[in-house]
Steps between C-alpha positions, in 0.01 A plus 500: 500500500248442226141624534345153535727418798432837654120452474526154659709633785259786562203257511687286746585804712135609499402152630765529777378847592142381522608210724668751731859419405583863450878481519523229233264691273692821557826337392344383172338843445845659541664255254233560240471876573123459524385842617143405592623216717757721665226755572284224655787402729555862595129536576512183709781634718360853517129438557477150645820469696545871587870481406566800278874451482459152350234637265736781394732257330227348287340834413838625382554191285151532350543869418218611734651840579172617650519237774874558547423871554220412739730284712774769502247760613383270781858444609570874507177559694588231754849642540366851553265371773784320664721810492221717639418251777653725764301808386146358526302350784299289255800279418660311785859584584765232467700447813802282558572380852860417567633308799684711759857573414773328694768750591819418687515662849823684412347651187189603699716672767697690231176610326348618829815693581494674160131589548569645850784713367274638221240606759 
């Protein structure tokens, strides 16, 4: 693509972005490899929409390794909180409630007999 066409496409994408047509603008920014536009899309998803995984794509395309690192650190922190959920009273525990098991009467009698034999 020649430079004149690229500039026209970027201007059009900026207009789309300002109108709120983010996805259309993002597609053009990707085609033209316009880093500033890709960063703007990443910022939109990260700060405005609070969707860091969508933002991650655009930050990676724009070369914003600082924001990519920031999102990775947040993901690791969230995962560590989730894994420690059972160790702390500050974080609520996740519980799964299952319906009662349906066991055939014959199997139940055999299991009770085994348990009685074991004491």
